[in-house]
PyMOL Python script that loads the backbone (N, CA, C, O; Angstrom):
from pymol import cmd

cmd.read_pdbstr("""\
ATOM      1  N   MET A   1     166.797  -0.771-114.816  1.00  0.00           N
ATOM      2  CA  MET A   1     165.397  -0.938-114.536  1.00  0.00           C
ATOM      3  C   MET A   1     164.647  -1.282-115.828  1.00  0.00           C
ATOM      4  O   MET A   1     165.183  -1.178-116.931  1.00  0.00           O
ATOM      5  N   PHE A   2     163.424  -1.682-115.655  1.00  0.00           N
ATOM      6  CA  PHE A   2     162.591  -2.091-116.776  1.00  0.00           C
ATOM      7  C   PHE A   2     161.813  -0.908-117.342  1.00  0.00           C
ATOM      8  O   PHE A   2     161.487   0.035-116.622  1.00  0.00           O
ATOM      9  N   ASP A   3     161.520  -0.968-118.635  1.00  0.00           N
ATOM     10  CA  ASP A   3     160.690   0.043-119.289  1.00  0.00           C
ATOM     11  C   ASP A   3     159.268  -0.090-118.733  1.00  0.00           C
ATOM     12  O   ASP A   3     158.638  -1.135-118.898  1.00  0.00           O
ATOM     13  N   SER A   4     158.770   0.941-118.089  1.00  0.00           N
ATOM     14  CA  SER A   4     157.484   0.882-117.381  1.00  0.00           C
ATOM     15  C   SER A   4     156.308   0.529-118.278  1.00  0.00           C
ATOM     16  O   SER A   4     155.360  -0.108-117.818  1.00  0.00           O
ATOM     17  N   ASP A   5     156.342   0.924-119.544  1.00  0.00           N
ATOM     18  CA  ASP A   5     155.210   0.712-120.446  1.00  0.00           C
ATOM     19  C   ASP A   5     155.276  -0.592-121.231  1.00  0.00           C
ATOM     20  O   ASP A   5     154.352  -0.909-121.980  1.00  0.00           O
ATOM     21  N   LYS A   6     156.336  -1.335-121.069  1.00  0.00           N
ATOM     22  CA  LYS A   6     156.535  -2.557-121.851  1.00  0.00           C
ATOM     23  C   LYS A   6     156.052  -3.783-121.079  1.00  0.00           C
ATOM     24  O   LYS A   6     156.112  -3.819-119.850  1.00  0.00           O
ATOM     25  N   LEU A   7     155.571  -4.790-121.819  1.00  0.00           N
ATOM     26  CA  LEU A   7     155.243  -6.087-121.234  1.00  0.00           C
ATOM     27  C   LEU A   7     156.406  -7.035-121.488  1.00  0.00           C
ATOM     28  O   LEU A   7     156.953  -7.080-122.590  1.00  0.00           O
ATOM     29  N   TYR A   8     156.773  -7.782-120.476  1.00  0.00           N
ATOM     30  CA  TYR A   8     157.887  -8.719-120.561  1.00  0.00           C
ATOM     31  C   TYR A   8     157.374 -10.133-120.383  1.00  0.00           C
ATOM     32  O   TYR A   8     156.596 -10.411-119.470  1.00  0.00           O
ATOM     33  N   ARG A   9     157.808 -11.020-121.253  1.00  0.00           N
ATOM     34  CA  ARG A   9     157.484 -12.450-121.134  1.00  0.00           C
ATOM     35  C   ARG A   9     158.523 -13.101-120.218  1.00  0.00           C
ATOM     36  O   ARG A   9     159.634 -12.585-120.096  1.00  0.00           O
ATOM     37  N   PRO A  10     158.192 -14.207-119.580  1.00  0.00           N
ATOM     38  CA  PRO A  10     159.170 -14.880-118.716  1.00  0.00           C
ATOM     39  C   PRO A  10     160.443 -15.292-119.463  1.00  0.00           C
ATOM     40  O   PRO A  10     161.511 -15.401-118.860  1.00  0.00           O
ATOM     41  N   SER A  11     160.327 -15.521-120.774  1.00  0.00           N
ATOM     42  CA  SER A  11     161.486 -15.939-121.565  1.00  0.00           C
ATOM     43  C   SER A  11     162.345 -14.761-122.022  1.00  0.00           C
ATOM     44  O   SER A  11     163.416 -14.963-122.593  1.00  0.00           O
ATOM     45  N   ASP A  12     161.892 -13.546-121.779  1.00  0.00           N
ATOM     46  CA  ASP A  12     162.646 -12.352-122.181  1.00  0.00           C
ATOM     47  C   ASP A  12     163.977 -12.335-121.437  1.00  0.00           C
ATOM     48  O   ASP A  12     163.997 -12.506-120.218  1.00  0.00           O
ATOM     49  N   PRO A  13     165.097 -12.131-122.147  1.00  0.00           N
ATOM     50  CA  PRO A  13     166.404 -12.116-121.481  1.00  0.00           C
ATOM     51  C   PRO A  13     166.503 -11.111-120.333  1.00  0.00           C
ATOM     52  O   PRO A  13     167.241 -11.355-119.378  1.00  0.00           O
ATOM     53  N   ALA A  14     165.791 -10.004-120.398  1.00  0.00           N
ATOM     54  CA  ALA A  14     165.835  -9.010-119.322  1.00  0.00           C
ATOM     55  C   ALA A  14     165.280  -9.578-118.014  1.00  0.00           C
ATOM     56  O   ALA A  14     165.655  -9.120-116.935  1.00  0.00           O
ATOM     57  N   MET A  15     164.398 -10.561-118.101  1.00  0.00           N
ATOM     58  CA  MET A  15     163.798 -11.140-116.903  1.00  0.00           C
ATOM     59  C   MET A  15     164.803 -11.915-116.061  1.00  0.00           C
ATOM     60  O   MET A  15     164.555 -12.175-114.884  1.00  0.00           O
ATOM     61  N   ARG A  16     165.928 -12.283-116.649  1.00  0.00           N
ATOM     62  CA  ARG A  16     166.945 -13.013-115.892  1.00  0.00           C
ATOM     63  C   ARG A  16     167.558 -12.162-114.791  1.00  0.00           C
ATOM     64  O   ARG A  16     168.221 -12.684-113.895  1.00  0.00           O
ATOM     65  N   ALA A  17     167.338 -10.839-114.857  1.00  0.00           N
ATOM     66  CA  ALA A  17     167.792  -9.967-113.772  1.00  0.00           C
ATOM     67  C   ALA A  17     167.001 -10.256-112.494  1.00  0.00           C
ATOM     68  O   ALA A  17     167.450  -9.945-111.391  1.00  0.00           O
ATOM     69  N   ILE A  18     165.821 -10.854-112.658  1.00  0.00           N
ATOM     70  CA  ILE A  18     164.976 -11.182-111.505  1.00  0.00           C
ATOM     71  C   ILE A  18     165.112 -12.652-111.133  1.00  0.00           C
ATOM     72  O   ILE A  18     165.420 -12.976-109.986  1.00  0.00           O
ATOM     73  N   ALA A  19     164.887 -13.538-112.088  1.00  0.00           N
ATOM     74  CA  ALA A  19     164.929 -14.980-111.814  1.00  0.00           C
ATOM     75  C   ALA A  19     164.857 -15.751-113.131  1.00  0.00           C
ATOM     76  O   ALA A  19     164.595 -15.178-114.189  1.00  0.00           O
ATOM     77  N   THR A  20     165.095 -17.055-113.045  1.00  0.00           N
ATOM     78  CA  THR A  20     164.972 -17.913-114.214  1.00  0.00           C
ATOM     79  C   THR A  20     163.493 -18.132-114.525  1.00  0.00           C
ATOM     80  O   THR A  20     162.628 -17.848-113.696  1.00  0.00           O
ATOM     81  N   GLU A  21     163.213 -18.634-115.715  1.00  0.00           N
ATOM     82  CA  GLU A  21     161.825 -18.939-116.091  1.00  0.00           C
ATOM     83  C   GLU A  21     161.196 -19.919-115.110  1.00  0.00           C
ATOM     84  O   GLU A  21     160.036 -19.771-114.726  1.00  0.00           O
ATOM     85  N   GLY A  22     161.960 -20.903-114.716  1.00  0.00           N
ATOM     86  CA  GLY A  22     161.452 -21.910-113.777  1.00  0.00           C
ATOM     87  C   GLY A  22     161.097 -21.320-112.427  1.00  0.00           C
ATOM     88  O   GLY A  22     160.055 -21.641-111.855  1.00  0.00           O
ATOM     89  N   THR A  23     161.961 -20.461-111.920  1.00  0.00           N
ATOM     90  CA  THR A  23     161.693 -19.817-110.636  1.00  0.00           C
ATOM     91  C   THR A  23     160.465 -18.923-110.726  1.00  0.00           C
ATOM     92  O   THR A  23     159.640 -18.904-109.812  1.00  0.00           O
ATOM     93  N   LEU A  24     160.338 -18.184-111.823  1.00  0.00           N
ATOM     94  CA  LEU A  24     159.156 -17.344-112.010  1.00  0.00           C
ATOM     95  C   LEU A  24     157.881 -18.198-112.014  1.00  0.00           C
ATOM     96  O   LEU A  24     156.870 -17.810-111.429  1.00  0.00           O
ATOM     97  N   ALA A  25     157.935 -19.354-112.672  1.00  0.00           N
ATOM     98  CA  ALA A  25     156.778 -20.251-112.716  1.00  0.00           C
ATOM     99  C   ALA A  25     156.415 -20.757-111.321  1.00  0.00           C
ATOM    100  O   ALA A  25     155.237 -20.813-110.968  1.00  0.00           O
ATOM    101  N   VAL A  26     157.411 -21.123-110.538  1.00  0.00           N
ATOM    102  CA  VAL A  26     157.166 -21.586-109.173  1.00  0.00           C
ATOM    103  C   VAL A  26     156.552 -20.465-108.344  1.00  0.00           C
ATOM    104  O   VAL A  26     155.592 -20.688-107.607  1.00  0.00           O
ATOM    105  N   TRP A  27     157.104 -19.264-108.464  1.00  0.00           N
ATOM    106  CA  TRP A  27     156.560 -18.126-107.723  1.00  0.00           C
ATOM    107  C   TRP A  27     155.102 -17.877-108.090  1.00  0.00           C
ATOM    108  O   TRP A  27     154.275 -17.619-107.215  1.00  0.00           O
ATOM    109  N   ARG A  28     154.780 -17.954-109.394  1.00  0.00           N
ATOM    110  CA  ARG A  28     153.385 -17.736-109.815  1.00  0.00           C
ATOM    111  C   ARG A  28     152.463 -18.763-109.175  1.00  0.00           C
ATOM    112  O   ARG A  28     151.372 -18.418-108.720  1.00  0.00           O
ATOM    113  N   CYS A  29     152.888 -20.013-109.134  1.00  0.00           N
ATOM    114  CA  CYS A  29     152.063 -21.078-108.544  1.00  0.00           C
ATOM    115  C   CYS A  29     151.864 -20.869-107.047  1.00  0.00           C
ATOM    116  O   CYS A  29     150.816 -21.210-106.499  1.00  0.00           O
ATOM    117  N   LYS A  30     152.871 -20.310-106.392  1.00  0.00           N
ATOM    118  CA  LYS A  30     152.815 -20.081-104.950  1.00  0.00           C
ATOM    119  C   LYS A  30     152.222 -18.718-104.579  1.00  0.00           C
ATOM    120  O   LYS A  30     152.065 -18.408-103.398  1.00  0.00           O
ATOM    121  N   GLY A  31     151.891 -17.904-105.592  1.00  0.00           N
ATOM    122  CA  GLY A  31     151.356 -16.581-105.313  1.00  0.00           C
ATOM    123  C   GLY A  31     152.418 -15.605-104.838  1.00  0.00           C
ATOM    124  O   GLY A  31     152.116 -14.662-104.107  1.00  0.00           O
ATOM    125  N   GLN A  32     153.651 -15.828-105.247  1.00  0.00           N
ATOM    126  CA  GLN A  32     154.767 -14.974-104.865  1.00  0.00           C
ATOM    127  C   GLN A  32     155.306 -14.259-106.096  1.00  0.00           C
ATOM    128  O   GLN A  32     154.801 -14.448-107.203  1.00  0.00           O
ATOM    129  N   GLY A  33     156.330 -13.442-105.900  1.00  0.00           N
ATOM    130  CA  GLY A  33     156.982 -12.780-107.015  1.00  0.00           C
ATOM    131  C   GLY A  33     156.213 -11.567-107.496  1.00  0.00           C
ATOM    132  O   GLY A  33     155.226 -11.154-106.888  1.00  0.00           O
ATOM    133  N   PRO A  34     156.683 -11.003-108.599  1.00  0.00           N
ATOM    134  CA  PRO A  34     156.040  -9.792-109.122  1.00  0.00           C
ATOM    135  C   PRO A  34     154.652 -10.079-109.692  1.00  0.00           C
ATOM    136  O   PRO A  34     154.351 -11.200-110.103  1.00  0.00           O
ATOM    137  N   ALA A  35     153.810  -9.033-109.708  1.00  0.00           N
ATOM    138  CA  ALA A  35     152.471  -9.146-110.302  1.00  0.00           C
ATOM    139  C   ALA A  35     152.612  -9.483-111.784  1.00  0.00           C
ATOM    140  O   ALA A  35     153.577  -9.080-112.433  1.00  0.00           O
ATOM    141  N   PHE A  36     151.640 -10.226-112.308  1.00  0.00           N
ATOM    142  CA  PHE A  36     151.701 -10.632-113.715  1.00  0.00           C
ATOM    143  C   PHE A  36     150.313 -10.656-114.310  1.00  0.00           C
ATOM    144  O   PHE A  36     149.310 -10.647-113.597  1.00  0.00           O
ATOM    145  N   PHE A  37     150.272 -10.686-115.631  1.00  0.00           N
ATOM    146  CA  PHE A  37     149.031 -10.828-116.378  1.00  0.00           C
ATOM    147  C   PHE A  37     148.969 -12.242-116.926  1.00  0.00           C
ATOM    148  O   PHE A  37     149.973 -12.773-117.401  1.00  0.00           O
ATOM    149  N   LYS A  38     147.805 -12.846-116.864  1.00  0.00           N
ATOM    150  CA  LYS A  38     147.564 -14.159-117.463  1.00  0.00           C
ATOM    151  C   LYS A  38     146.622 -13.924-118.622  1.00  0.00           C
ATOM    152  O   LYS A  38     145.460 -13.574-118.413  1.00  0.00           O
ATOM    153  N   ILE A  39     147.104 -14.111-119.848  1.00  0.00           N
ATOM    154  CA  ILE A  39     146.330 -13.862-121.054  1.00  0.00           C
ATOM    155  C   ILE A  39     146.223 -15.197-121.790  1.00  0.00           C
ATOM    156  O   ILE A  39     147.130 -15.596-122.521  1.00  0.00           O
ATOM    157  N   GLY A  40     145.104 -15.874-121.581  1.00  0.00           N
ATOM    158  CA  GLY A  40     144.987 -17.230-122.104  1.00  0.00           C
ATOM    159  C   GLY A  40     145.998 -18.102-121.386  1.00  0.00           C
ATOM    160  O   GLY A  40     145.986 -18.191-120.158  1.00  0.00           O
ATOM    161  N   CYS A  41     146.868 -18.741-122.140  1.00  0.00           N
ATOM    162  CA  CYS A  41     147.912 -19.552-121.521  1.00  0.00           C
ATOM    163  C   CYS A  41     149.247 -18.799-121.463  1.00  0.00           C
ATOM    164  O   CYS A  41     150.269 -19.364-121.074  1.00  0.00           O
ATOM    165  N   ARG A  42     149.225 -17.532-121.851  1.00  0.00           N
ATOM    166  CA  ARG A  42     150.447 -16.719-121.845  1.00  0.00           C
ATOM    167  C   ARG A  42     150.544 -15.898-120.571  1.00  0.00           C
ATOM    168  O   ARG A  42     149.536 -15.534-119.964  1.00  0.00           O
ATOM    169  N   VAL A  43     151.771 -15.617-120.183  1.00  0.00           N
ATOM    170  CA  VAL A  43     152.053 -14.817-118.996  1.00  0.00           C
ATOM    171  C   VAL A  43     152.888 -13.628-119.429  1.00  0.00           C
ATOM    172  O   VAL A  43     153.783 -13.759-120.264  1.00  0.00           O
ATOM    173  N   ALA A  44     152.594 -12.465-118.859  1.00  0.00           N
ATOM    174  CA  ALA A  44     153.374 -11.269-119.144  1.00  0.00           C
ATOM    175  C   ALA A  44     153.487 -10.440-117.867  1.00  0.00           C
ATOM    176  O   ALA A  44     152.588 -10.431-117.026  1.00  0.00           O
ATOM    177  N   TYR A  45     154.599  -9.757-117.749  1.00  0.00           N
ATOM    178  CA  TYR A  45     154.871  -8.885-116.613  1.00  0.00           C
ATOM    179  C   TYR A  45     154.993  -7.459-117.132  1.00  0.00           C
ATOM    180  O   TYR A  45     155.687  -7.219-118.120  1.00  0.00           O
ATOM    181  N   ARG A  46     154.326  -6.507-116.476  1.00  0.00           N
ATOM    182  CA  ARG A  46     154.429  -5.102-116.855  1.00  0.00           C
ATOM    183  C   ARG A  46     155.691  -4.529-116.210  1.00  0.00           C
ATOM    184  O   ARG A  46     155.972  -4.777-115.037  1.00  0.00           O
ATOM    185  N   GLY A  47     156.438  -3.766-116.989  1.00  0.00           N
ATOM    186  CA  GLY A  47     157.678  -3.184-116.501  1.00  0.00           C
ATOM    187  C   GLY A  47     157.503  -2.388-115.223  1.00  0.00           C
ATOM    188  O   GLY A  47     158.343  -2.465-114.328  1.00  0.00           O
ATOM    189  N   ALA A  48     156.415  -1.619-115.123  1.00  0.00           N
ATOM    190  CA  ALA A  48     156.159  -0.828-113.915  1.00  0.00           C
ATOM    191  C   ALA A  48     156.015  -1.734-112.690  1.00  0.00           C
ATOM    192  O   ALA A  48     156.488  -1.387-111.608  1.00  0.00           O
ATOM    193  N   ASP A  49     155.367  -2.892-112.851  1.00  0.00           N
ATOM    194  CA  ASP A  49     155.200  -3.827-111.739  1.00  0.00           C
ATOM    195  C   ASP A  49     156.539  -4.453-111.354  1.00  0.00           C
ATOM    196  O   ASP A  49     156.813  -4.664-110.172  1.00  0.00           O
ATOM    197  N   LEU A  50     157.369  -4.746-112.351  1.00  0.00           N
ATOM    198  CA  LEU A  50     158.691  -5.306-112.066  1.00  0.00           C
ATOM    199  C   LEU A  50     159.547  -4.303-111.300  1.00  0.00           C
ATOM    200  O   LEU A  50     160.234  -4.665-110.345  1.00  0.00           O
ATOM    201  N   ASN A  51     159.501  -3.043-111.724  1.00  0.00           N
ATOM    202  CA  ASN A  51     160.269  -2.004-111.030  1.00  0.00           C
ATOM    203  C   ASN A  51     159.797  -1.836-109.589  1.00  0.00           C
ATOM    204  O   ASN A  51     160.613  -1.695-108.679  1.00  0.00           O
ATOM    205  N   ALA A  52     158.481  -1.850-109.381  1.00  0.00           N
ATOM    206  CA  ALA A  52     157.929  -1.714-108.033  1.00  0.00           C
ATOM    207  C   ALA A  52     158.339  -2.892-107.159  1.00  0.00           C
ATOM    208  O   ALA A  52     158.682  -2.719-105.989  1.00  0.00           O
ATOM    209  N   TRP A  53     158.301  -4.088-107.733  1.00  0.00           N
ATOM    210  CA  TRP A  53     158.672  -5.293-106.988  1.00  0.00           C
ATOM    211  C   TRP A  53     160.142  -5.232-106.587  1.00  0.00           C
ATOM    212  O   TRP A  53     160.496  -5.572-105.459  1.00  0.00           O
ATOM    213  N   LEU A  54     160.992  -4.798-107.508  1.00  0.00           N
ATOM    214  CA  LEU A  54     162.414  -4.669-107.197  1.00  0.00           C
ATOM    215  C   LEU A  54     162.656  -3.587-106.141  1.00  0.00           C
ATOM    216  O   LEU A  54     163.445  -3.783-105.217  1.00  0.00           O
ATOM    217  N   ASP A  55     161.985  -2.461-106.281  1.00  0.00           N
ATOM    218  CA  ASP A  55     162.149  -1.360-105.321  1.00  0.00           C
ATOM    219  C   ASP A  55     161.761  -1.796-103.907  1.00  0.00           C
ATOM    220  O   ASP A  55     162.391  -1.381-102.933  1.00  0.00           O
ATOM    221  N   ALA A  56     160.736  -2.622-103.795  1.00  0.00           N
ATOM    222  CA  ALA A  56     160.284  -3.109-102.489  1.00  0.00           C
ATOM    223  C   ALA A  56     161.314  -4.020-101.829  1.00  0.00           C
ATOM    224  O   ALA A  56     161.264  -4.238-100.618  1.00  0.00           O
ATOM    225  N   ARG A  57     162.242  -4.551-102.613  1.00  0.00           N
ATOM    226  CA  ARG A  57     163.250  -5.454-102.074  1.00  0.00           C
ATOM    227  C   ARG A  57     164.615  -4.793-101.902  1.00  0.00           C
ATOM    228  O   ARG A  57     165.608  -5.458-101.609  1.00  0.00           O
ATOM    229  N   ARG A  58     164.646  -3.495-102.085  1.00  0.00           N
ATOM    230  CA  ARG A  58     165.900  -2.746-101.947  1.00  0.00           C
ATOM    231  C   ARG A  58     166.311  -2.752-100.479  1.00  0.00           C
ATOM    232  O   ARG A  58     165.502  -2.508 -99.585  1.00  0.00           O
ATOM    233  N   VAL A  59     167.586  -3.036-100.260  1.00  0.00           N
ATOM    234  CA  VAL A  59     168.139  -3.049 -98.902  1.00  0.00           C
ATOM    235  C   VAL A  59     169.150  -1.920 -98.804  1.00  0.00           C
ATOM    236  O   VAL A  59     170.082  -1.825 -99.603  1.00  0.00           O
ATOM    237  N   GLU A  60     168.950  -1.077 -97.820  1.00  0.00           N
ATOM    238  CA  GLU A  60     169.881   0.031 -97.572  1.00  0.00           C
ATOM    239  C   GLU A  60     170.884  -0.457 -96.517  1.00  0.00           C
ATOM    240  O   GLU A  60     170.504  -0.724 -95.377  1.00  0.00           O
ATOM    241  N   PRO A  61     172.159  -0.571 -96.895  1.00  0.00           N
ATOM    242  CA  PRO A  61     173.152  -1.048 -95.918  1.00  0.00           C
ATOM    243  C   PRO A  61     173.257  -0.092 -94.725  1.00  0.00           C
ATOM    244  O   PRO A  61     173.119   1.123 -94.864  1.00  0.00           O
ATOM    245  N   ALA A  62     173.498  -0.664 -93.583  1.00  0.00           N
ATOM    246  CA  ALA A  62     173.658   0.141 -92.368  1.00  0.00           C
ATOM    247  C   ALA A  62     174.980   0.899 -92.434  1.00  0.00           C
ATOM    248  O   ALA A  62     175.973   0.399 -92.964  1.00  0.00           O
ATOM    249  N   ALA A  63     174.977   2.083 -91.902  1.00  0.00           N
ATOM    250  CA  ALA A  63     176.216   2.881 -91.865  1.00  0.00           C
ATOM    251  C   ALA A  63     177.210   2.225 -90.918  1.00  0.00           C
ATOM    252  O   ALA A  63     176.837   1.697 -89.870  1.00  0.00           O
ATOM    253  N   ALA A  64     178.468   2.267 -91.299  1.00  0.00           N
ATOM    254  CA  ALA A  64     179.513   1.591 -90.486  1.00  0.00           C
ATOM    255  C   ALA A  64     179.826   2.359 -89.229  1.00  0.00           C
ATOM    256  O   ALA A  64     180.672   1.934 -88.441  1.00  0.00           O
TER     257      ALA A  64
END
""", "prot")
cmd.dss("prot")
cmd.show_as("cartoon", "prot")
cmd.util.cbc("prot")
cmd.orient("prot")
């Protein structure tokens, strides 16, 4: 998981656990993906938001 207090840039290697830089850019344009901050022309993702976004996509396999 991501450090909740840290800001992550799309180019940060840890972000590849979610998607490529290009995919993140497409998601931002479409209003999809994890919440982000727009600071001037820079983009940053808060670790807590990334963790929440991942948790929301957790799939619990059905019991056999």
